[in-house]
C-alpha positions as CSV (number, residue, x, y, z in Angstrom):
1,M,0.0,-0.1,0.2
2,T,1.4,3.4,-0.6
3,K,1.4,6.0,1.9
4,N,-0.3,9.0,1.1
5,T,-0.4,12.3,3.0
6,A,-4.4,12.6,2.0
7,E,-4.9,9.3,3.4
8,C,-6.4,9.3,7.3
9,K,-5.9,6.6,9.7
10,H,-9.2,4.3,10.2
11,E,-9.0,2.2,13.7
12,F,-11.0,-1.1,13.9
13,T,-10.9,-4.6,15.4
14,F,-11.2,-8.3,14.1
15,I,-12.1,-10.9,16.2
16,L,-10.5,-14.4,15.1
17,D,-11.7,-17.5,15.0
18,S,-11.8,-19.2,19.2
19,R,-10.4,-22.2,16.8
20,T,-7.1,-20.1,16.1
21,A,-4.6,-20.8,19.2
22,H,-2.3,-17.9,19.9
23,S,1.4,-18.9,19.0
24,E,4.5,-17.4,17.5
25,T,3.5,-18.9,14.1
26,V,0.6,-16.9,14.3
27,E,1.9,-13.7,15.3
28,D,5.0,-14.6,12.8
29,A,2.2,-15.1,9.8
30,L,0.4,-12.1,10.9
31,F,3.2,-9.8,10.6
32,E,4.7,-11.5,7.2
33,A,1.0,-10.9,5.7
34,D,1.5,-6.8,6.4
35,C,-0.5,-6.9,9.6
36,D,2.3,-4.6,11.3
37,D,-0.2,-2.3,12.1
38,S,-2.2,-4.2,14.2
39,I,-2.2,-5.1,17.8
40,L,-2.8,-8.7,19.1
41,S,-4.5,-9.5,21.7
42,F,-5.7,-12.7,23.8
43,Q,-8.4,-12.7,26.2
44,D,-10.5,-15.1,28.0
45,G,-9.9,-17.0,25.2
46,I,-10.7,-14.9,22.3
47,M,-7.9,-13.4,19.9
48,S,-8.5,-9.8,18.5
49,M,-6.4,-7.9,16.4
50,V,-7.2,-4.0,16.4
51,F,-6.2,-2.3,13.1
52,C,-4.6,1.2,13.0
53,R,-4.4,1.4,9.2
54,S,-3.8,4.2,6.6
55,A,-6.4,4.2,3.2
56,A,-8.6,6.8,1.6
57,S,-11.5,5.5,3.6
58,L,-12.7,3.1,6.3
59,E,-13.9,0.6,3.5
60,D,-10.7,0.6,1.9
61,A,-8.8,0.1,5.1
62,V,-11.0,-3.0,6.3
63,A,-11.0,-4.4,3.1
64,S,-7.0,-4.3,2.6
65,A,-6.9,-5.7,6.1
66,I,-9.3,-8.7,5.4
67,H,-7.2,-9.5,2.6
68,D,-4.2,-9.4,4.9
69,V,-5.4,-11.5,7.2
70,K,-6.4,-13.8,4.6
71,K,-2.9,-13.9,3.4
72,A,-1.8,-15.3,6.8
73,N,-4.3,-18.2,6.2
74,I,-4.5,-18.5,10.6
75,G,-8.4,-19.4,10.3
76,N,-11.6,-17.6,10.0
77,F,-12.7,-14.0,11.7
78,Y,-15.1,-11.4,11.6
79,V,-15.0,-7.6,11.9
80,S,-16.4,-6.5,15.7
81,K,-16.5,-3.3,15.0
82,A,-15.2,-0.4,12.9
83,R,-15.0,3.4,13.7
84,I,-12.8,6.5,12.6
85,R,-10.1,7.5,14.8
86,P,-10.5,11.3,15.4
């Protein structure tokens, strides 16, 4: 993704399927799949990723993050919430 000063940052969270276990392999796969703009968290058996991604729109940011998580091939996930960061 090309960075552009006209782009804004968007913050949103993905919740990953509970069958996706925490491991260094998962972390490495996500990092290598260009998800280095997210924070990976595990709480009560639920893995979530909070993204802060630059894109022309929130829709573009979420779409590119979905593409990147799919590239990591770590399991099913869904978007729990999305909001524009002020």
